[in-house]
KEMAR-51042 format. One line per field, with one value per residue: residue number from 1; x, y, z of N, C-alpha, C in turn. Coordinates in pm, whole numbers. Each point is the difference from the previous one (the first is absolute). Example, Ala and Ser with C-alpha at 12.3 -4.5 7.8 and 13.67 -1.06 7.14 Angstrom:
REM KEMAR-51042
num: 1  2
n_xx: 1319  -35
n_yy: -569  105
n_zz: 780  -72
ca_xx: -89  82
ca_yy: 119  119
ca_zz: 0  6
c_xx: 90  -77
c_yy: 120  109
c_zz: 0  73
This chain:
REM KEMAR-51042
num: 1  2  3  4  5  6  7  8  9  10  11  12  13  14  15  16  17  18  19  20  21  22  23  24  25  26  27  28  29  30  31  32  33  34  35  36  37  38  39  40  41  42  43  44  45  46  47  48  49  50  51  52  53  54  55  56  57  58  59  60  61  62  63  64  65  66  67  68  69  70  71  72  73  74  75  76  77  78  79  80  81  82  83  84  85  86  87  88  89  90  91  92  93  94  95  96  97  98  99  100  101  102  103  104  105  106  107  108  109  110  111  112  113  114  115  116  117  118  119  120  121  122  123  124  125  126  127  128  129  130  131  132  133  134  135  136  137  138  139  140  141  142  143  144  145  146  147  148  149  150  151  152  153  154  155  156  157  158  159  160  161  162  163  164  165  166  167  168  169  170  171  172  173  174  175  176  177  178  179  180  181  182  183  184  185  186  187  188  189  190  191  192  193  194  195  196  197  198  199  200  201  202  203  204  205  206  207  208  209  210  211  212  213  214  215  216  217  218  219  220  221  222  223  224  225  226  227  228  229  230  231  232  233  234  235  236  237  238  239  240  241  242  243  244  245  246  247  248  249  250  251  252  253  254  255  256  257  258  259  260  261  262  263  264  265  266  267  268  269  270  271  272  273  274  275  276  277  278  279  280  281  282  283  284  285  286  287  288  289  290  291  292  293  294  295  296  297  298  299  300  301  302  303  304  305  306  307  308  309  310  311  312  313  314  315  316  317  318  319  320  321  322  323  324  325  326  327  328  329  330  331  332  333  334  335  336  337  338  339  340  341  342  343  344  345  346  347  348  349  350  351  352  353  354  355  356  357  358  359  360  361  362  363  364  365  366  367  368  369  370  371  372  373  374  375  376  377  378  379  380  381  382  383  384  385  386  387  388  389  390  391  392  393  394  395  396  397  398  399  400  401  402  403  404  405  406  407  408  409  410  411  412  413  414  415  416  417  418  419  420  421  422  423  424  425  426  427  428  429  430
n_xx: -3780  -71  -99  -25  -114  -36  -76  125  -21  -2  126  12  56  114  56  58  70  119  87  111  91  33  96  -23  117  88  -11  -121  68  24  -74  96  9  -29  114  -59  -9  118  -5  -63  -34  -24  74  -6  -86  -3  74  -108  -1  72  -70  79  -61  85  -94  23  -113  -3  -129  -103  -58  -43  80  -18  60  -19  87  -45  102  1  121  -106  -18  -77  49  -69  98  -70  116  28  -85  -78  37  -124  -105  65  -32  117  36  20  -23  -76  94  -7  83  54  -132  -48  51  -93  -28  20  -107  65  -106  117  -91  -90  65  -3  -66  78  85  39  29  -54  44  -74  57  -89  93  -92  24  -111  -89  70  54  -109  -20  -16  -122  33  55  -39  -75  102  3  -134  5  78  124  -25  -17  -103  28  -113  45  -107  47  -119  75  -116  83  -28  127  -43  114  81  -2  99  -46  111  -24  119  123  -86  -78  -41  68  -84  54  27  -115  -120  -35  21  -127  -51  -80  -49  71  112  -54  15  128  -38  112  -91  94  -22  -109  -6  -15  -99  13  -130  69  -19  -18  -33  88  18  97  -52  -100  -22  74  -109  -33  41  -119  30  -99  -64  -51  14  29  26  -100  -94  -31  -33  47  -69  39  97  -99  16  -86  30  -51  61  -76  92  -67  119  62  60  5  77  -48  79  -79  -24  51  -131  5  -130  24  -55  100  -6  118  28  124  -9  79  -73  123  -59  119  21  132  83  97  -8  -118  -3  -92  -52  -48  -68  -25  -125  -62  59  -78  79  -26  122  -7  103  98  -51  118  -28  -122  75  40  67  -121  85  -45  119  -37  119  -42  110  -34  -21  -117  -45  -98  -120  -2  -17  -27  24  -15  99  67  -104  -62  -93  -30  -97  -30  94  38  108  0  126  39  -133  45  -29  -127  3  -49  -130  17  74  -105  32  -99  97  -121  70  -45  -11  8  -76  -73  -65  -61  16  -127  3  -127  -19  -103  95  21  -14  -96  -51  28  -55  -92  -8  -1  -89  -63  15  -43  -86  -30  3  -65  -47  124  -41  4  -84  16  68  90  -26  27  -8  103  -108  -124  -22  1  -25  1  17  64  69  18  10  79  42  -102  28  129  -47  -72  103  95  40  10  -61  42  -42  -102  -28  47  -65  -109  40  27  -119  -55  72  -35  -99  17  34  123  -86  54  -125  -90  18  115  55  107  7
n_yy: -2749  99  -39  87  -54  -17  -78  2  -127  -6  -45  -121  20  6  -120  17  80  -41  94  -28  93  -20  -51  129  22  11  125  -59  -49  -57  -103  -90  -2  -123  -52  -118  8  -59  -127  2  -123  114  -89  -24  -88  73  -53  -2  130  -19  94  51  42  -7  38  102  -13  131  2  -1  -72  104  11  -80  54  -92  69  -76  -18  -43  -24  -51  -118  32  -66  67  -6  -7  -18  -30  100  -52  109  12  4  105  -34  -42  49  123  -112  4  92  116  -95  27  -3  -119  11  -91  66  -94  14  -36  -18  24  79  -97  11  123  -94  -81  14  -128  52  -73  56  -71  -22  -63  -7  13  -65  -75  97  40  -119  -64  -124  71  -31  -5  -109  -29  103  69  42  5  -7  -102  1  91  -97  56  55  64  20  54  -23  55  16  4  52  -60  39  -41  -54  12  -113  1  -120  -3  -29  -57  42  14  -13  -127  -82  -92  -97  -45  65  -44  125  -104  10  114  -41  109  -25  -14  70  -94  13  -91  19  -70  -78  103  -31  131  -88  88  -9  14  -66  62  -123  16  -97  124  -47  -111  81  36  109  72  21  125  25  87  -88  59  93  72  -127  20  -89  52  -116  -10  -119  -111  -48  -76  -89  -88  -36  -118  -115  -90  -107  -93  -9  -25  -113  2  -112  71  -12  106  -3  124  23  24  120  -18  131  -51  86  65  13  108  -39  -82  -101  -10  -37  -112  -25  -129  -1  -70  51  97  -44  -8  92  -40  123  -52  115  -33  56  -78  -104  -84  -28  -51  121  32  18  122  31  -47  31  -52  -53  109  30  -20  102  -3  -82  23  -94  28  -116  53  -69  -99  -21  46  21  131  4  129  14  80  -11  -79  -25  -94  -22  -63  -122  -48  -84  -11  -115  35  -117  7  7  -118  -20  108  62  23  -51  -64  34  127  25  91  55  60  118  109  54  -22  81  -117  53  -86  -37  -117  -29  -104  -31  50  -129  -3  90  -66  -110  61  44  -124  -41  97  -33  -128  35  75  -96  -84  102  16  -18  105  -65  54  -129  -46  -53  -100  -63  40  2  57  -21  61  125  -75  123  -78  -94  94  57  -122  -28  126  7  -119  33  118  -83  -82  92  52  42  96  -46  -121  52  72  -96  -91  76  19  -130  -29  91  -52  -106  87  -69  -76  -22  -49  -82  -15  2  41  65  -95  78  32
n_zz: -4980  -57  -77  -99  -39  -129  77  48  -38  131  -12  54  118  -64  -4  118  -76  -47  -22  -67  4  -126  -74  -1  57  -97  47  -5  -103  116  -46  -19  -132  41  -44  10  -132  17  -36  -116  -34  -63  -61  130  48  110  98  74  23  108  63  92  112  101  88  79  68  10  -32  82  -97  -70  -108  -105  -105  -95  -73  -99  -82  -126  -47  -58  57  105  104  92  92  113  61  -126  16  -94  -66  41  -83  -49  -124  -47  116  -52  -70  -110  -10  -60  51  -117  -14  41  120  22  112  93  76  110  77  54  56  -24  -114  53  66  -73  101  0  -116  -97  -111  -81  -118  -76  -95  -97  -115  9  -22  106  30  40  -44  -112  -36  -128  -50  122  -28  50  125  -9  131  16  43  95  91  61  117  19  124  55  122  24  106  61  87  113  6  -122  38  -105  -69  -90  -32  -70  -127  28  10  104  -106  18  -79  -51  -75  120  -22  37  -31  -78  -32  -45  -98  -56  -110  65  100  93  33  90  69  65  -50  -80  68  19  96  14  -133  26  93  116  48  -128  -18  -39  80  -53  29  -126  -19  10  -127  -11  -53  -94  11  -99  79  -110  -30  129  3  77  57  -129  -34  -25  117  -47  18  98  -95  -54  47  -77  13  -29  -116  -54  30  -120  -72  -83  -124  4  106  -45  120  0  56  5  -14  -111  -20  -117  57  71  21  104  26  112  27  39  56  17  25  -72  74  -90  43  -133  25  -115  -6  -101  -62  -28  -105  -90  -29  -67  -127  23  59  -80  86  -24  -54  -123  47  95  -117  31  45  100  73  57  96  52  81  70  52  120  2  76  -87  34  -130  15  -128  -23  -131  -43  -113  -10  -113  5  -129  70  -39  -80  95  -76  66  26  45  7  126  -53  32  -79  104  -13  122  -90  -71  9  -86  -7  -4  -93  41  -74  119  -107  73  8  -107  -101  -13  -62  -8  -82  -75  -79  28  -132  5  102  -70  -104  84  47  -127  -23  112  -32  -121  68  85  -102  -57  121  -38  66  -117  -91  8  -104  84  81  -116  -126  -85  52  38  -115  44  -106  -53  -107  70  66  -119  -50  102  -10  -87  -53  -3  -43  -76  -21  -12  114  -125  69  118  -37  -68  109  77  -74  -7  124  -3  -50  79  99  -72  -5  -111  107  -37  86  93  -38  97  -125  -17  -72  17  -129
ca_xx: -42  -137  -20  -133  -23  -46  -127  24  -17  123  36  52  146  79  87  121  114  115  100  127  79  114  121  -47  110  126  74  -54  69  133  63  76  -15  107  4  67  88  122  -2  -112  -22  -138  -54  -75  -58  97  -60  -46  90  -47  66  -46  65  -44  8  -58  -87  54  -101  -132  -48  -142  -44  108  -39  109  -21  92  -17  113  25  -31  -107  52  -79  63  -17  44  16  -32  -139  -30  -69  -110  -43  1  84  62  29  -89  -88  59  -25  109  85  90  -79  -88  29  -84  46  -106  7  -58  3  78  10  -3  116  121  -7  128  110  89  -83  67  -82  61  -80  36  -10  -1  3  -130  -12  103  111  -21  -43  -126  -41  48  139  94  48  14  63  -63  4  128  76  32  -107  24  -101  -8  -85  11  -88  -12  -46  -35  5  -108  33  -15  117  -9  124  -12  89  -7  99  126  112  13  -74  81  -69  44  -77  9  -125  -61  -64  109  -47  -144  -28  -142  -43  61  -23  98  80  17  70  -25  122  81  -67  82  -89  17  83  -60  -18  107  114  64  143  19  139  47  -72  75  -61  -73  43  -94  -14  -62  -112  -89  -116  -112  -102  -71  -138  -77  -77  -128  -88  -30  106  -22  -7  -61  -141  -77  73  -69  58  -17  -122  45  141  -12  108  -37  34  146  50  34  -85  -54  -106  -96  -53  -141  -26  115  28  131  62  97  -40  65  39  19  67  103  85  143  77  54  -105  -42  -135  -21  -139  -17  -135  -59  -144  -79  52  -21  -117  13  -4  136  44  32  67  54  -51  73  120  124  -27  12  -105  45  50  87  15  83  -33  106  -19  -18  -139  -86  47  -103  72  -66  92  9  6  -45  -138  -28  -137  -10  -101  61  135  73  77  110  90  -67  18  -129  -109  -58  -144  -46  47  140  6  -103  13  -12  -41  64  -27  -18  -107  -110  -125  -110  -111  -112  -39  -96  -48  -126  -56  73  124  116  32  60  136  76  32  106  125  44  54  130  92  42  92  128  71  17  110  63  -36  -92  82  -67  -1  74  73  113  103  -49  -56  20  -123  -37  -114  -116  -74  -62  -103  -119  -54  -4  -136  -39  80  -57  -125  30  83  37  129  39  140  82  21  63  144  55  -10  104  119  -25  13  139  84  -63  89  141  50  44  -67  -111  -77  -90  75  140  66  69
ca_yy: 52  -22  58  40  -28  116  50  48  -105  -12  -135  -14  15  -121  -43  81  -50  89  -13  64  34  -84  75  67  57  -75  41  -70  -129  2  -126  -10  -126  -98  -107  -111  -80  62  -40  -90  -39  41  -75  -114  17  -14  -15  127  63  34  113  13  94  -4  132  10  114  67  21  -49  68  30  -48  -21  -32  -32  37  -94  -37  -79  -34  -142  -27  -17  -34  66  -71  62  -101  -131  -11  72  127  12  -120  29  -87  55  142  117  1  27  131  45  27  114  122  -11  -117  8  -50  -45  49  -95  33  -106  35  -119  -84  61  6  -45  98  -53  -24  -18  10  -73  -4  -88  73  -88  70  54  63  103  -48  -139  -23  69  -24  -124  -5  3  137  31  127  113  122  13  -125  -27  10  103  21  131  -27  103  -15  122  -35  111  -48  49  134  94  1  -90  -59  -63  -112  6  -73  70  -94  -87  -124  -112  -77  -137  -65  -145  -48  -117  30  0  86  26  84  12  -101  -133  -65  16  -113  22  -108  23  -31  121  103  69  25  123  99  133  26  84  -75  -80  28  34  40  -47  70  109  131  39  121  113  58  132  6  113  -26  80  -86  -74  43  -87  -101  51  -111  -94  -99  -140  -78  -133  31  -119  -125  -112  -133  -83  -79  -138  -24  -114  -26  18  -118  -15  -34  118  23  135  50  86  96  20  136  77  98  64  4  -106  -112  -19  -141  -56  -127  -53  -92  -3  116  -17  -40  114  -5  94  29  72  55  29  24  -98  -128  -16  -79  -133  11  14  132  74  126  67  136  87  47  -10  9  -132  -20  -119  13  -108  12  -104  -13  3  -117  23  24  61  125  74  92  78  85  137  109  -53  -50  -88  -17  -146  -82  -131  2  -127  -21  -96  -12  10  -122  -63  43  127  10  139  86  37  104  103  106  134  91  130  108  130  -12  89  -48  -31  94  -32  -140  -31  -138  -13  -135  -83  -42  26  142  13  -50  102  107  -49  0  140  42  -65  64  127  -30  -50  97  126  -18  131  66  -86  -72  -73  -142  -14  -126  -17  103  129  60  144  76  64  89  -50  -92  74  88  -79  -64  89  23  -121  -3  97  -58  -109  38  141  6  140  19  -87  62  130  -25  -47  105  100  -46  17  143  43  -47  31  47  -18  -134  -57  -123  32  -120  -47  -10  -35  62  -85
ca_zz: -129  -45  -132  -40  -141  -77  55  135  100  78  42  137  11  -26  109  13  -79  11  -104  34  -117  -35  -33  -120  -76  5  119  117  13  60  -36  -125  -72  20  -101  67  -85  -51  -141  -25  -139  -29  -113  52  134  107  133  56  95  133  65  138  91  139  63  134  26  119  104  -42  -120  -12  -130  -96  -136  -91  -140  -63  -140  -48  -140  9  95  135  119  114  126  124  104  -55  -43  -123  14  -94  -72  -142  -82  -122  19  2  -115  -131  -56  -87  116  -12  13  116  83  120  129  89  138  96  142  66  142  85  -28  55  145  56  -9  -102  -118  -129  -120  -111  -122  -110  -125  -117  -129  -36  -131  -15  -81  -39  -138  -28  -139  -59  -47  111  22  142  41  -67  80  67  15  139  99  101  104  65  116  102  117  78  135  91  139  86  49  -110  -88  -115  -51  -131  -34  -146  -78  -22  -14  118  -24  -48  -102  -33  -106  24  57  -64  -128  -97  -107  7  -116  -33  -96  9  128  107  48  144  70  143  76  7  78  99  112  76  -71  14  142  57  51  -104  -24  -141  -21  -130  -105  -61  5  -121  -67  5  -133  -4  -93  28  85  -51  -61  105  22  90  -70  -47  -30  108  7  -34  124  -4  12  38  -11  -62  19  -120  -7  -21  -31  -90  -96  -140  -80  -6  133  81  116  -18  87  -68  96  -28  -43  -44  103  -6  132  19  86  129  9  134  -30  90  -73  27  -47  -134  -95  -81  -57  -110  -36  -126  -3  -129  3  -74  -45  -143  -37  57  146  54  45  -122  33  -118  -10  92  -68  78  144  62  101  71  136  46  146  59  143  101  86  143  39  -99  -59  -73  -90  -105  -77  48  -97  -126  -1  -112  -44  -10  64  24  56  -11  124  -13  113  129  78  25  -85  50  27  -16  108  -25  -103  10  -98  57  -106  22  -95  63  98  -38  60  -93  17  -87  -10  -106  -3  -74  1  -95  64  -85  15  133  -8  -73  95  89  -77  -12  130  18  -94  59  111  -49  -82  72  97  6  -125  -75  -97  -108  37  126  7  -91  12  -47  122  -13  11  -127  21  -73  87  110  -56  -27  121  117  49  71  123  94  52  93  115  12  -70  -15  39  -84  -130  20  12  -128  -100  26  -71  -143  -29  22  -110  -128  -105  35  -28  126  40  89  30  -104  -125  14  -116  -95
c_xx: -149  -18  -146  -18  -56  -129  15  -19  134  24  32  150  67  68  123  115  117  90  127  80  110  124  -23  113  125  78  -51  69  140  78  78  -34  118  -14  82  107  122  12  -113  -10  -145  -59  -83  -62  106  -71  -49  101  -71  77  -57  77  -60  14  -69  -87  35  -99  -135  -54  -150  -55  121  -60  126  -45  103  -35  126  15  -6  -122  60  -105  77  -34  51  3  -50  -141  -25  -78  -110  -35  -11  97  55  19  139  -97  75  -47  110  110  86  -73  -89  30  -78  78  -121  26  -69  14  68  15  7  121  128  -5  131  106  98  -83  87  -103  73  -92  57  -25  11  -18  -132  -7  118  115  -14  -43  -139  -26  68  147  101  53  -8  45  -61  17  134  65  33  -124  35  -115  12  -100  26  -103  0  -68  -31  -6  -110  30  -6  118  -15  138  -30  103  -13  102  120  112  23  -75  93  -84  60  -88  -2  -124  -63  -63  109  -35  -150  -33  -148  -46  38  -21  117  72  38  63  -10  120  86  -67  92  -89  33  74  -57  -29  124  123  78  145  22  144  53  -70  83  -72  -73  71  -107  0  -74  -109  -89  -119  -125  -109  -82  -139  -66  -83  -138  -101  -34  107  -42  3  -46  -148  -83  85  -89  73  -18  -131  31  150  4  126  -54  30  150  62  40  -100  -45  -108  -87  -62  -147  -36  129  19  137  51  104  -58  78  22  19  56  95  83  146  68  62  -100  -48  -136  -9  -150  0  -148  -46  -150  -81  73  -22  -119  4  -5  136  32  55  60  49  -44  72  122  120  -23  2  -113  30  54  88  30  81  -21  124  -9  -26  -142  -78  56  -113  69  -96  105  -11  -19  -40  -150  -20  -148  -22  -133  63  145  60  96  105  82  -64  19  -134  -104  -60  -151  -43  50  145  14  -117  27  -27  -27  49  -45  -12  -127  -111  -130  -103  -117  -121  -28  -98  -37  -134  -46  74  134  123  43  63  143  90  40  109  135  56  63  138  103  51  96  139  82  11  99  89  -16  -97  74  -85  -13  85  98  124  100  -44  -51  17  -134  -35  -126  -124  -85  -74  -112  -132  -68  -30  -142  -51  75  -59  -134  30  66  25  141  53  147  94  32  66  151  60  0  98  132  -16  21  144  89  -60  103  147  41  57  -76  -106  -85  -112  71  144  74  68  152
c_yy: -27  72  38  -31  126  61  53  -103  -30  -145  -3  26  -133  -45  91  -65  97  -21  67  22  -104  86  64  49  -86  33  -66  -134  22  -127  14  -133  -91  -110  -116  -68  80  -26  -99  -27  30  -70  -120  35  -29  -31  135  51  26  121  13  108  -19  139  -5  123  58  8  -47  81  25  -53  -18  -36  -40  35  -78  -22  -71  12  -151  -18  -22  -62  52  -74  87  -105  -137  -17  88  128  8  -132  26  -92  78  151  32  7  35  137  29  54  125  133  0  -131  14  -41  -38  53  -101  56  -115  26  -123  -90  53  16  -44  110  -42  -47  -25  12  -72  1  -103  78  -96  82  67  53  94  -47  -146  -11  57  -6  -126  12  16  138  37  144  122  131  21  -135  -34  13  108  8  141  -13  103  -24  130  -34  129  -57  66  139  106  9  -105  -52  -67  -111  -22  -91  91  -104  -87  -132  -107  -90  -138  -53  -152  -55  -110  29  16  76  17  102  -2  -114  -142  -71  18  -131  28  -123  25  -33  123  113  55  41  128  110  142  34  67  -81  -78  44  24  43  -42  70  119  133  30  117  107  68  133  7  118  -44  71  -85  -76  59  -96  -96  53  -112  -83  -107  -136  -79  -141  17  -121  -124  -108  -129  -80  -78  -147  0  -130  -16  22  -129  -23  -30  116  15  145  28  97  93  30  136  60  116  60  15  -108  -109  7  -149  -39  -141  -37  -99  15  124  -31  -46  123  -25  106  10  79  36  25  15  -115  -133  -10  -93  -140  1  11  146  78  137  78  145  97  64  -12  3  -139  -29  -123  36  -121  23  -118  -2  11  -120  39  32  66  134  63  110  69  79  147  106  -46  -25  -79  8  -148  -51  -133  16  -139  -12  -107  0  6  -131  -62  50  130  -10  147  93  42  118  97  106  135  98  141  98  131  -2  102  -52  -34  95  -36  -148  -16  -147  -1  -146  -97  -41  25  146  26  -49  97  114  -45  -3  140  47  -62  55  132  -22  -35  102  138  -23  123  80  -93  -68  -71  -148  -16  -118  -7  115  129  76  152  72  74  82  -46  -91  75  90  -75  -43  98  21  -121  -10  92  -46  -102  47  150  16  143  21  -82  67  137  -15  -33  112  114  -40  14  147  46  -37  28  54  -18  -145  -59  -125  34  -124  -31  -15  -36  50  -105  15
c_zz: -18  -132  -19  -148  -69  50  142  108  66  42  149  -1  -29  129  3  -78  17  -121  48  -126  -23  -17  -136  -90  13  127  128  24  57  -35  -130  -67  32  -103  55  -84  -46  -150  -18  -149  -34  -121  46  134  105  131  53  101  132  51  140  74  138  60  135  9  136  115  -51  -118  7  -132  -90  -135  -78  -141  -80  -146  -46  -150  -6  87  138  91  119  129  115  109  -46  -52  -122  31  -107  -66  -150  -72  -119  10  -55  -117  -128  -49  -103  92  -13  13  124  72  130  124  84  141  90  142  73  150  89  -22  61  151  66  -17  -107  -119  -120  -110  -112  -120  -96  -129  -117  -127  -35  -141  -28  -88  -42  -145  -20  -150  -50  -39  113  34  148  19  -69  77  70  18  144  87  101  99  53  112  109  109  78  133  77  140  83  57  -110  -93  -109  -40  -134  -12  -150  -65  -26  -4  123  -16  -56  -90  -19  -112  20  68  -84  -136  -105  -126  17  -107  -33  -90  40  133  94  30  144  62  150  86  20  79  108  116  74  -71  10  146  59  40  -103  -23  -149  -31  -137  -116  -51  21  -131  -66  12  -137  7  -107  34  85  -50  -64  103  22  100  -83  -36  -23  122  2  -53  130  -28  30  43  -23  -59  34  -128  6  -31  -27  -79  -84  -141  -77  -14  135  88  115  -1  105  -79  104  -26  -56  -54  96  -24  142  9  89  130  20  145  -17  114  -79  38  -56  -136  -103  -75  -63  -109  -29  -130  -16  -143  13  -57  -13  -150  -27  60  152  65  31  -120  36  -121  -8  94  -64  94  151  62  99  88  138  30  148  51  151  88  93  145  42  -111  -47  -80  -78  -94  -76  44  -108  -139  7  -128  -38  -29  54  43  48  -14  116  -24  128  136  78  39  -100  54  15  -21  110  -17  -96  17  -105  63  -114  34  -107  75  84  -24  61  -107  25  -85  -5  -116  9  -73  2  -90  61  -87  7  137  2  -76  94  98  -72  -15  131  25  -97  52  115  -54  -76  64  114  -10  -129  -72  -115  -104  32  125  3  -89  16  -69  122  1  -1  -127  18  -77  85  109  -50  -22  130  113  53  78  133  105  55  109  129  0  -56  -11  34  -88  -133  12  6  -135  -104  24  -67  -150  -38  13  -117  -137  -99  28  -21  128  31  103  22  -101  -135  32  -122  -89  18
């Protein structure tokens, strides 16, 4: 590509690039919606669901793509390895009208003849607690997965591997609950080694259900993905006047803590997250209202364990630590900053250090509140994309980062729900 400006001045040629078509019509989807749960208590958080399928490839492949989305949040695995590095997929949209699917090049992951694909499914914004008063199930009551692998063989022939009634499911994995507001409960003793690999014995797993949900609301991803952007180490670990052990990350951030620990099987570590200490210097959580922002991790024992949450995020600077075996060091805790992956494009610096600090605060405020939608706050039981907040901040946001794709995706949901009484990523119905 090259361009000419208004005066006829010609640019150099760009680097070579390519693009490919997605699935543009409902008829392009050969996959069926699968639902792992037979019965579920939707009044509370449930263990995440695991689904899997083993399959064989017939001959050497030339290329392969996977098209995938979910009711709820998903993480996808091929032969035991995570597909992509996006977080909180498929993101938050007005699901009944627009549900994004993601596309990944999995050519290198399908070199083995014997292959398995697996996914973890969690409540997310789809049916988890949203807004206040413990309200749930805004978009639906059952988790689901829609997944289609399109393989092109070296001889030019093609094959489709898809979600259907041949997939199997279980809920006995280590993630006992994982929610946007409340954090995650993880029991490492319940890990199912190799569950997403071809040789895993899934005879005790149940068959999935197949549902006839419409496919007309499926759209290719328009926004930028949420990703792990940077990492912070605690600047100090101390005891509050009340005796609570607290790690100070030195910065209000949004994301989670990566935990590194060794200890006896059955030891439970609890991490609680907050932004501030009270006037006396004690851990303060009243402003969180009903949001727990809590991680509970139970060790499996036998050596060093490294853990990160999966389907949640917290807004915090301070982390209260309970049950840690021994005295935690900074190397045991890493703050993982998570937000929509918008490239920084604007900088500001002046001779006044207070103004410079204000700009840094603004940048961190944008990081913390641009998690797939522009939210009002990243910590309490709200985190909603009120249009008033975004309206005031959008020009500053555009100075700091390339927000074109981010806002384009969100505004399509706003437009789709104009004048309609539905749960959208900025208004929650009464």
